C-alpha positions as CSV (number, residue, x, y, z in Angstrom):
1,S,-0.1,-0.1,0.0
2,S,1.1,3.6,-0.5
3,S,2.9,5.2,2.2
4,S,1.4,8.5,1.6
5,S,-2.0,7.3,2.7
6,S,-0.4,5.4,5.6
7,S,1.4,8.5,7.0
8,F,-1.6,10.7,6.2
9,S,-3.9,8.9,8.7
10,S,-1.5,9.4,11.5
11,F,-0.7,13.0,10.5
12,S,-4.2,14.2,10.1
13,S,-5.4,12.7,13.3
14,S,-3.3,15.1,15.1
15,S,-3.3,18.1,12.8
16,S,-5.6,20.1,15.0
17,A,-3.2,19.7,17.9
18,L,0.0,21.0,16.0
19,S,1.6,24.0,17.7
20,P,3.8,26.9,16.7
21,G,6.9,25.5,14.8
22,S,5.7,22.0,14.8
23,S,5.9,19.8,11.6
24,S,5.5,16.4,10.3
25,S,7.0,14.2,7.5
26,I,5.8,12.4,4.4
27,I,7.1,8.9,3.8
28,S,7.1,7.0,0.6
29,G,7.4,3.2,0.5
30,T,5.6,0.2,1.6
31,F,4.4,-0.1,5.2
32,S,3.1,-2.9,7.5
33,P,1.1,-2.6,10.7
34,S,4.4,-2.9,12.6
35,S,5.8,0.3,11.1
36,P,7.0,2.6,14.0
37,P,4.6,5.5,14.6
38,L,5.4,9.0,13.5
39,T,5.1,12.1,15.4
40,P,5.6,15.9,14.4
41,T,9.3,16.4,13.5
42,T,12.0,18.9,13.3
43,T,13.1,20.5,10.0
44,G,14.3,17.9,7.7
45,V,14.2,15.1,10.3
46,T,11.9,12.3,11.3
47,I,11.4,11.6,15.1
48,F,10.1,8.2,16.2
49,A,8.4,8.0,19.4
50,P,5.4,6.2,21.0
51,T,2.3,7.9,19.9
52,P,-0.8,7.8,22.2
53,T,-4.1,6.5,20.9
54,R,-5.6,9.9,21.5
55,T,-3.5,13.1,21.4
56,P,-4.6,15.7,23.9
57,P,-4.9,19.3,22.8
58,V,-1.5,21.1,23.0
59,P,-1.6,23.8,25.7
60,A,-1.0,27.3,24.8
61,R,2.8,28.2,24.7
62,D,3.8,29.9,27.8
63,A,6.4,29.6,30.5
64,S,5.0,26.6,32.1
65,T,5.5,24.6,28.8
66,S,9.3,25.3,28.9
67,I,11.4,22.3,28.2
68,S,15.2,22.1,28.4
69,L,16.9,20.3,25.6
70,K,19.9,18.3,26.3
71,H,21.7,16.8,23.1
72,T,23.8,13.8,24.1
73,L,26.1,11.9,21.9
74,E,25.8,8.2,21.3
75,Q,28.2,5.7,19.5
76,S,26.6,3.0,17.6
77,K,27.6,-0.4,18.5
78,K,25.6,-2.0,15.8
79,S,27.0,-0.3,12.7
80,S,30.4,1.0,12.1
81,S,29.2,2.9,8.8
82,R,27.5,5.6,10.9
83,P,29.0,9.0,10.3
84,P,30.6,10.7,13.4
85,S,28.3,12.5,15.7
86,P,28.1,16.4,15.4
87,T,29.3,18.7,18.1
88,P,26.9,18.8,21.2
89,L,24.2,21.4,20.6
90,E,23.4,23.9,23.3
91,L,20.0,25.9,23.2
92,P,19.2,28.8,25.4
93,A,17.8,27.8,28.9
94,D,14.5,29.5,28.3
95,S,13.9,27.6,24.9
96,I,10.0,26.8,24.7
97,L,9.0,23.6,23.3
98,P,5.4,22.2,23.1
99,A,4.6,18.7,24.5
100,Q,4.7,17.0,21.2
101,H,8.4,17.0,21.2
102,T,8.8,19.5,18.3
103,I,12.0,21.5,18.0
104,D,12.0,24.9,16.1
105,S,14.5,24.9,13.2
106,V,16.9,22.6,14.6
107,V,18.4,19.7,12.5
108,M,20.3,17.0,14.4
109,N,21.4,13.4,13.6
110,D,21.9,12.1,17.0
111,I,19.9,11.3,20.2
112,I,17.9,13.9,21.9
113,T,16.6,13.8,25.5
114,L,13.8,16.2,26.2
115,Q,13.4,17.0,29.9
116,R,10.2,18.7,31.0
117,Q,10.9,21.5,33.5
118,N,10.4,20.6,37.1
119,S,9.5,17.0,36.0
120,K,11.4,13.7,36.3
121,D,9.8,12.6,33.1
122,S,12.2,12.4,29.9
123,H,11.9,11.1,26.5
124,T,14.6,9.9,24.4
125,L,13.8,10.2,20.6
126,K,15.8,8.7,17.6
127,V,16.3,11.5,14.9
128,I,17.0,10.4,11.4
129,P,17.7,12.9,8.4
130,L,16.0,13.1,5.1
131,G,16.6,10.0,2.8
132,K,16.4,6.3,3.2
133,L,15.1,5.1,6.6
134,P,16.0,1.9,8.4
135,I,13.1,-0.6,8.9
136,T,12.7,-1.9,12.4
137,P,11.6,-5.6,12.4
138,A,8.3,-6.2,13.9
139,K,8.1,-7.6,17.5
140,P,7.2,-11.4,17.5
141,V,3.8,-10.6,19.1
142,K,3.0,-8.2,16.3
143,K,4.1,-10.7,13.8
144,H,1.9,-13.3,15.5
145,N,-1.2,-11.1,15.3
146,A,-0.4,-9.5,12.0
147,T,-2.6,-10.2,8.8
148,A,-1.0,-12.0,6.1
149,D,-2.7,-9.5,3.6
150,I,-0.2,-6.8,4.4
151,T,3.6,-7.6,4.0
152,D,6.5,-6.2,6.1
153,P,7.9,-2.9,4.7
154,L,10.1,-3.4,1.9
155,S,11.5,0.3,1.5
156,C,10.9,3.5,3.4
157,I,12.2,6.9,2.1
158,H,11.6,10.3,3.8
159,T,10.8,12.4,0.6
160,Q,9.0,15.4,1.9
161,H,8.7,17.7,5.0
162,V,5.5,19.4,6.3
163,E,5.2,22.4,8.5
164,Y,2.2,24.3,10.1
165,N,2.2,28.0,10.7
166,P,-0.4,28.7,13.4
167,L,-0.3,32.5,12.6
168,T,-1.7,31.9,8.9
169,R,-3.2,28.6,9.7
170,T,-1.5,27.0,6.7
171,Y,0.8,24.0,6.0
172,S,3.8,24.3,3.8
173,G,5.3,21.4,1.9
174,L,2.1,19.5,1.4
175,P,1.5,17.2,-1.6
176,K,-1.1,19.0,-3.8
177,E,-3.7,16.5,-3.1
178,W,-3.6,17.0,0.7
179,E,-4.0,20.7,0.7
180,Q,-7.8,20.9,0.3
181,H,-8.3,18.4,3.2
182,L,-5.8,19.8,5.8
183,N,-6.8,23.3,5.3
184,K,-10.5,22.6,5.5
185,Q,-12.4,24.7,8.0
186,F,-16.1,23.8,7.4
187,G,-17.7,20.4,8.0
188,L,-15.2,19.1,10.3
189,P,-15.6,18.3,14.1
190,P,-14.6,21.5,16.1
191,E,-11.8,19.5,17.9
192,M,-10.0,18.9,14.6
193,I,-9.8,22.7,13.8
194,E,-7.1,25.1,14.8
195,S,-8.5,26.8,17.8
196,T,-7.7,29.6,20.4
197,K,-7.8,29.7,24.1
198,M,-10.1,32.3,25.6
199,S,-10.3,33.0,29.3
200,Q,-14.1,33.4,29.4
201,Y,-14.5,29.8,28.1
202,R,-13.7,26.5,29.3
203,S,-12.6,25.0,25.9
204,R,-10.7,26.5,23.1
205,I,-12.7,28.3,20.3
206,P,-12.0,27.6,16.6
207,A,-9.9,30.3,15.2
208,L,-12.1,30.5,12.1
209,L,-15.1,31.7,14.3
210,N,-13.1,34.4,15.8
211,Q,-11.8,35.4,12.4
212,L,-15.4,35.6,11.0
213,R,-16.5,37.6,14.1
214,H,-13.6,40.0,13.5
215,Q,-14.6,40.5,9.9
216,V,-18.2,41.3,11.0
217,F,-17.2,43.8,13.5
218,A,-14.4,45.4,11.3
219,L,-16.8,46.0,8.3
220,D,-19.3,47.8,10.7
221,G,-21.6,44.7,10.9
222,L,-23.0,45.9,14.2
223,S,-24.6,48.8,12.6
224,T,-25.7,46.9,9.4
225,E,-29.5,46.6,9.3
226,G,-30.6,43.0,9.3
227,I,-27.2,41.6,10.0
228,F,-27.4,37.7,10.5
229,R,-31.0,37.9,9.0
230,L,-30.2,39.1,5.4
231,Q,-28.8,36.5,3.0
232,P,-25.8,37.7,1.2
233,D,-25.1,37.0,-2.4
234,S,-24.7,33.2,-2.8
235,V,-21.9,33.5,-5.3
236,D,-19.9,35.8,-2.9
237,C,-20.6,33.6,0.1
238,D,-19.4,30.6,-1.6
239,F,-16.3,32.2,-2.8
240,A,-15.6,33.5,0.9
241,K,-16.0,29.9,2.2
242,Q,-13.7,28.5,-0.5
243,Q,-11.1,31.2,0.4
244,L,-11.4,30.3,4.1
245,N,-11.0,26.5,3.3
246,E,-8.0,27.1,1.2
247,N,-6.7,29.8,3.7
248,Q,-6.5,32.6,1.0
249,P,-6.8,36.3,1.6
250,L,-10.4,37.3,2.2
251,Q,-11.8,39.7,-0.4
252,S,-15.6,40.4,0.3
253,Q,-16.4,43.6,2.1
254,D,-19.9,42.6,2.9
255,P,-20.3,41.9,6.6
256,N,-23.4,39.8,5.8
257,V,-21.2,37.3,4.0
258,Y,-19.2,36.6,7.2
259,A,-22.2,36.7,9.5
260,N,-23.9,34.1,7.3
261,L,-20.7,31.9,7.3
262,I,-20.9,31.8,11.1
263,K,-24.3,30.2,10.8
264,V,-23.1,27.9,8.0
265,W,-20.2,26.7,10.2
266,F,-22.6,25.6,12.8
267,R,-24.9,24.2,10.4
268,D,-22.2,22.2,8.7
269,L,-21.0,20.4,11.9
270,P,-21.0,16.7,11.2
271,N,-22.4,13.9,13.5
272,Q,-24.0,16.2,16.1
273,H,-25.0,19.8,16.2
274,V,-24.6,22.0,19.3
275,L,-27.9,21.5,21.0
276,D,-28.4,17.9,19.9
277,F,-26.7,16.8,23.3
278,V,-29.7,18.3,25.2
279,P,-32.8,16.0,25.5
280,H,-35.7,17.6,23.6
281,N,-37.9,17.7,26.7
282,L,-35.6,19.9,28.7
283,I,-35.5,22.6,25.9
284,E,-39.2,22.2,25.4
285,S,-39.8,22.7,29.2
286,C,-37.4,25.8,29.5
287,D,-39.9,28.5,30.6
288,S,-37.6,30.6,32.6
289,E,-34.0,32.0,32.8
290,S,-33.4,29.9,36.0
291,K,-33.5,26.7,34.1
292,V,-30.8,27.8,31.5
293,P,-27.7,26.8,33.5
294,A,-29.0,23.3,34.1
295,I,-29.5,22.8,30.5
296,L,-26.3,24.3,29.4
297,E,-24.4,21.9,31.7
298,K,-25.8,19.0,29.8
299,L,-23.4,20.0,27.0
300,P,-19.8,18.8,26.6
301,D,-17.2,21.4,27.6
302,L,-16.4,22.1,24.0
303,Y,-19.9,22.5,22.8
304,L,-20.9,24.5,26.0
305,S,-18.0,26.9,25.0
306,L,-19.4,27.1,21.6
307,T,-22.8,27.9,22.8
308,L,-21.6,30.6,25.1
309,W,-19.4,32.1,22.4
310,L,-22.5,32.4,20.1
311,L,-24.7,33.8,23.1
312,D,-22.1,36.5,23.6
313,L,-21.9,37.3,19.9
314,S,-25.7,37.6,19.9
315,L,-25.6,40.0,22.8
316,D,-23.1,42.2,21.0
317,I,-25.4,42.4,18.0
318,S,-28.6,42.9,20.0
319,D,-27.1,45.7,21.9
320,K,-27.1,47.7,18.8
321,A,-30.7,46.7,17.9
322,S,-31.8,50.3,17.6
323,V,-29.7,50.6,14.6
324,N,-29.4,47.0,13.2
325,K,-32.9,46.0,14.2
326,M,-31.7,42.5,15.5
327,T,-33.2,42.1,18.8
328,K,-32.5,39.0,21.0
329,Q,-35.6,37.5,19.7
330,N,-34.6,38.1,16.1
331,M,-31.2,36.7,16.7
332,A,-32.7,33.7,18.4
333,I,-35.0,33.1,15.2
334,V,-32.1,33.1,12.8
335,L,-29.6,31.1,14.8
336,G,-31.9,28.4,16.3
337,P,-32.4,26.3,13.1
338,N,-28.5,26.0,12.7
339,L,-28.0,24.5,16.2
340,I,-29.9,21.3,15.9
341,S,-30.0,18.4,13.3
342,P,-33.2,18.0,11.1
343,M,-35.8,15.9,13.0
344,K,-36.6,12.6,11.6
345,S,-40.3,12.5,12.1
346,S,-43.2,11.9,9.7
347,D,-44.9,14.8,11.2
348,P,-43.6,18.0,9.7
349,M,-45.4,20.1,12.4
350,A,-43.2,18.4,15.0
351,S,-40.0,19.8,13.5
352,V,-41.6,23.3,13.3
353,T,-42.7,23.2,17.0
354,Y,-39.4,22.1,18.2
355,I,-37.6,24.8,16.4
356,Q,-39.9,27.4,18.0
357,K,-39.0,25.9,21.4
358,V,-35.4,26.2,20.6
359,T,-35.8,29.8,19.6
360,Q,-37.6,30.5,22.9
361,F,-34.8,28.7,24.8
362,L,-32.1,30.8,23.1
363,Q,-33.9,34.0,23.8
364,K,-34.1,33.0,27.5
365,A,-30.4,31.8,27.4
366,M,-29.4,35.3,26.0
367,D,-31.2,37.0,28.9
368,W,-29.6,34.8,31.4
369,R,-26.2,35.3,29.8
370,G,-26.4,39.0,29.8
371,K,-26.5,38.8,33.7
372,H,-23.9,36.0,34.0
373,R,-21.1,36.7,31.6
374,D,-18.6,35.2,34.2
375,F,-20.2,31.6,33.8
376,K,-18.0,29.4,31.7
């Protein structure tokens, strides 16, 4: 099987967790299930290290994530053809490295020991340069459980190097066929999208949503009559969505385009929409502000943060209702249908009735949120 597809599954699964200066590698060759896992790498090298089944989000870069780097030399006892080790590398004591063992613009051909500050945990990683890679024999237990349909790897070559830029939210060095998938912003689970930590929310908020909010405000959307209600030109909206998915500079000067794309982003969420986590009967029975907190606590942390983010945006818009005509009720009407999945019912009125209940819940949630901005 092609190595590009094999390494892509590992690479894309953690793409949302990549942090400043992090990168990964593309391998060509034939792989078996026993191939060593890949982690993000330094420029021009491949780092082999155990990869957890589920990679936790990378914390924001701050002093608490400082890691001191010790470059130690090791003489190979198994091969006499190995080139001499380079001079030991010294990095500044305040070098900051994220938890994924990535190193900014450092190329080495030896053994690296990463020691987390104030911790006894260390990780020794084998670093191999671009070019042909050695093949590690499978362990006996893996050999025993392996399928006969996939052979052992015959050849493994490091041919390309990929880096992620968190400022522009772009990947460099990608094969052309990967670009559309890795820069995609719509129709993905929120945990797979580049996100930003905001103090007023428990979980990180997708950077795209903050970008769209900024565009609405920068283009005087707060004073635009019917903002979030008026549909923009469909061609302009589709083009802006394509630009965001390809991470190209935005061109539209219509705030309605970006307001509509916020609704589209919530509507395009796969699997479950934001309010799908709440039982219908709780939303239908919400007849006062006092019931809102208990309903919100039913949401997973990430979806709770997304809901609070949207409520805060709605309050910012409704505060200018005297100009833009978008009251809390009007905001609830235009946002509600985008926060629930279409109901599978033979009775069309059941869906209409539930949307009305969602609208009423959102209006009460906005009233409550206006008095409890510190809740997160």
